[in-house]
N, C-alpha and C positions, 0 to 999 in steps of 0.2 A: 381587559388588560390584567395581567398577572404579575405579581411580585414574586421573585425567587431569590434564593441564596446565590445560586450560580446557574447560568444557562450553559448547557452543553450542546454544541452544534454538531450533529452527526450521531447516528444510532447504531453504528457498526461496532467492531471490537474496541476501538479507541473510546468511543462515546459511552459504551456500556461499562468499560473499566473505569472511566472517569466518574460516571454516576455512582458506581459502587464505592469508589474512594470518597466521594462527597457524602454519601450516606454514613460511611464509617466516621466521618467528622461530625455527624449529627446534623448535617445540612439536608435540605430538601431540594434536589436539583430538578430542573425542567430540561428534558432532552428533546430537541427538535430535530427530526429526521426527515429528509426529503423523500425517502423511499416509502413504499407502502407496507414493507415487511422487514423482518429482522435479517441480519446477515451483512449489512453494509455492502461492500463491493463484491463479496464472495459469490452471490448468485450469478454475477455477470462474467465470472471467469470461465475459461474453457472447460469442457465437460470432463476431461481426464485429469485435471489438475490434482496432483498428489503432494501433500506436505513433505518437505525435506527434513522436518523435525518430528520425532516420535510423539505420540499422544501425550506422554508424560511431560513433555516440554512444550505443550501446545494448549495450555489452559489459562483462563482468566482467573483473577483472585477469587477464592471462595467456592470454586466449583471445578472439580477435576474433569478432564475430558473422559467420557465413558469408554468402556471396553478395554482391550488389551493395551496397557500403557506403552508397550514396545512397538506397536504397529504404527504405520504411517497413514493417517487419515486422508480421505479424499474430499473433494470440494463439498459435496452434498452433506457429508458428515459434519463439516465445519458449520455449514448453514444451520443444520438442525441443532448443533450445540449452542450457537449464538441465539437461536430462537428460544431454546429452553432457558438460557441464562437470562434473557430479557424478561421472560415470564416470571422468573424467580425474584427479580429485583423489585423492591417496593419503591419504585420511582415513577415519576410522571413522564412517561415516554410518549411523545406525540408524533405519529406517523403522518406522511403526506404534508409535512410542514417545512417547505423549503425556505430557508432564511434568505431574504433579499438584502437586508441592510443591518449593520450594527452601528449605532450612533452613540457617541459619548455624550453624557448629560448628567449634570448634578453629581459629579463624583462617581458615576456608575455608567450603565449602558441601557439603551433601549434597543431591543432586538425585534425587528419586524419580519414577518413571514409573508409568503405569497397569498395566504388565505386572508390576510388583513389583520391577523392577531399581532399583539405586541406584548413582549415579556420584558420586564425591567429587573435588573439585578446589579449587584455591586461587582460581580465577576462574570467573565465569559471565557469558556474554553472552546476553542475551535478544534473539534475532534473529527473532522471530516476526512482526516488522514492525508496521506501523500499519494493516493492512487485514484484520484478522481478525474484528473486531466491527463489523458494520454499525450505523451511527448512525441512529436513528429519532427525529426531533425531536418534541417534545410539541405537535403541531399541534392546535388546537381541533377536536374531533369526530372525530379520527382513530380512536380506539378503538371508536367506535360506527358508523363508516362501513360501509354494507352491501355496497359494491362490493369489488373486488379491490384489495388493498394489497400491493405488492411493493417490496422494496428493490432497488436496481440490482444488488446481489450475487446476487439470485435471477433476474434477467432473463437470458434466453438468446437469443431470436430473436423477430421481430415476428409470425410466423404466428398465435399464439394470440390476438392482439389485432385481427385483421382485422375491419374494419367497426365497431369499437367507438370510444367516446369516452374518451380517455386524457389525463390530466394528469401531466406529469413535473415533479417539484419539484426544483429545483437548477439552478445556473448554471455548473457546471464542464464540463470536457471530456467526461466520460462522459455527463452529463445531456444535453448538446447532441447528441452522437453518437447516443445512444439515441433522442432525440426526433425527429431528422431521419430516422433509419431507420424508426421507427414510422409517421411521417407518410406513408410510401409506401403503407401499407395501412389506416391509421386516421385519425380526426380527432384531432389532438393539439395541446395547448397546453403550452408550457414556462413554468413559474410560478416567479418569483424575488422575493426581498425587495428586491434591488437591480437595477440595470441589468446587462445582459450586457456583459462586457468582452472585447474581441477582440484577438488578437495575430496579425499576419500570419505565416504559416509560413515564408515566404521574404522576406528583406529585401535589396534590391540584389543579387539573384541568389544569396544565401547563405541556408541554412536558419537559422532563429532560434537553434538550439542552437549553431551555429558562432559566432554573435555572443556568446552567453553565455560560451562557452569562451574566446574570444579577448579579451574585455574583462575576464575574471576574475570576472564576476558569478555564474557558475555555481557556483563554489566559495567565494565570499566570504560571510562571515557577514552582510554588509550587504545581500546580495541579497534575502532574505525581508523585511527591514525596508522595502525600497523599494516592495514590492507589498503594500499593505494591502487587506483585504477579499477575499482569495482570488486564486488563480492565473487569469489570463485564458484564454479559450478559444483554443487555437492552431488557426488556420484557413487552409486553402489557397484560400479564397474560396467554396467550395460551401456551407458551413454558414451563413455570414452571408447568402448569397443565398437559401437556403431559408427562413430565418427572416423575411427581408424580404418574401418571397413569401407568408408565412403558412402555410408547410408545414414545421414547425409555426408557430403564432403564439406570440407572447411576451406574457405578461400579468403584472401585479403579483401577488404571492402572495395567494391567496384569504384571506378573513377567517376562514372555518371550513368544515369538512365538515359536511354536514347530511343524515343518513340516507343516501340514495342519490345525493346531489349535493354541489356546492360552492356557497358563497356568495362571489361575487367582490367585489373592493374597491368597486365601484360599487353594490353592494347586490343585483344580479341573482343569481338562483339558476339553476343548470343541472344537469341530471342527468348523472352521470359513471359510466362503467363501471369504470374502474380508475385508481388513483393509483400512480405509480412514484416512489419516494423515491431520488433520486440525491444523497443528502445526506452522503456520505462515510462514514468509518470512524473507530473509536477503537482505541487499543492494547488488546489482550486479554491481560492478564497476571495471571490469578487465581492462578497458581502462586507469585506473590510476596506473597500476602496475609499470610503469617506473618512477613514482614520489614517493615522501616520504609521500603521502597523507594517506596511509592505514596502519592500525595496524594489530593486530592478527586477523586471519580468514577473512581478507579483510575488516574489519570494518573501516569506515572513522574516522579520527582523527579530531575532530571539537569542537567548542564551539558555540552552538546555530545556527549551519549551516555554520559557517565561519571556514575554514580550519585552524588548529592550527600549521600546518607544511609547508603549501605551500601558500605563499601570492598570492592573486588574485583568489583563488579557493574557491567556496562555494557550498552549497548543499541546495536543497529545496525538501520537500516531504518525509523526513525521519520520521519514527514513533517516536513520543515524542521528536522531534527535539528541540522544545522550550516550548511546552505546550501540553495539551490534544488534541487541535485542529490540531496540526501539522499532516501532511499526510492526512488531510481530505479536502473535497471541500471548507469548510468554513474557513480553517486555512492556506492553502498554500499561499494565497495572502499576508497575514500579514508577514509570514516568508520570502517570496520573497522580500518584501520591506525592511525588516530588513537586509537581507543578502546583497542586492545590495548597501544599504547605507554603510555597513561596507566595502565592496569591493571598493566602490568609494573613500574611505579614503586611500586605499592602492595603487590604480593605476589610472592613467589618461587615459580615453578611447582613443583607437587608432583612427587616422583620418579615417573618412569614405571615401570609394572610390566607384566609379560606379561599379556595378556588371555586 
C-alpha cells in the first residue's frame, strides 16, 4: 500500500501534465497508467495522423516540442515527445497498472489496480482523457450489416481497403483526413448529418491557432459556446479540394444499412464493403462506478474538471472541459493547474511516506 498526495489515473498527455502541475505544487503524485509505454492513446491512432496545430502550439508545460516550431508533427513524433517528457519528470509513473476501482474512505480515496496494489490519497485526478471509449452511434441496420464495420480508432492505413467501396461516417478532422487518404485507393463517400464546416488553416499568413491564442478564444470558456455542432475541419486547402472533386464525395447520412449495403437519403440502395465510424469518443471511467461521480451514460459530473458530486476528485483531458484547448497538448497543462488548485482548497495532501 502506498500513500500519495494525489493519484493521477492515466499516463498520456493529460496525466503527464497533471503530474507536472502537482510537482510544481510541491506534491509527489503517483501516476497509474494502464498501458505499457508512454504516449497514452497516440500510439493507437492511424499511421498518417498529422496534427492540425503547429509544433509551437503542441507542447506540454516545461518542455517545448522539438524541431521547427512551424511544422505540423505526425503521430510518431508526438509519441516520442511524450516518452521524452515522461522520462524527464521526477514522478512515480507506474505502467501496466490499470485502475479497477476508486473508493471513497476516511475523507480520501483508495485506488485499486488490476495488479492488486492499492494507493491511498486525499485527491484523485482522472486523466485517462476523453478518447478511451470509441462511440458507435445507434445507426439503423448497423448491427446486421454484413460488411466490415470499423471505428476510426481501429483504422490504421488504406491498403486493406484498396479497390473497395467505403463509407466514412462523421464530419470532423479525423473523418475527413481518413476519407481523403482512403480515396486514393478506394471509392469513398463521407456521410454526415450536417454540412461539412471548414476552417482555413492559415488566415492572413498566420496559423489558425495563432489567432485563437492571440484573441483569447483558445482559453476562454466562451470559445466552445461560439461553435455549435462540432469543431470545423481545419484545412490547408487540399481536403476541401479533394471533396469538391469527389474524392471522396460528400453525401447526407444514409437512412439505414441494409444487409450488405446502404440506403441513401434519396431512396437508392448501394452495395458497400466497409463502413468506418469516425464518430468520436466518450470518457471511459468505469473505475468511478462505485462513487457518485458519474451521470447518465457514464458521463462525469463536473464544473471545469472539478467533480460537482465527489470532493477531492477532478478530471483533466476531457473534450471542451474548459475551453477549445482542453484535451489538446497545448491545453491540458492549464486545465491541470486549474483543477489541482481547486482540489487543494478541498483537501490537505496526505503525509508522504517512503515507498
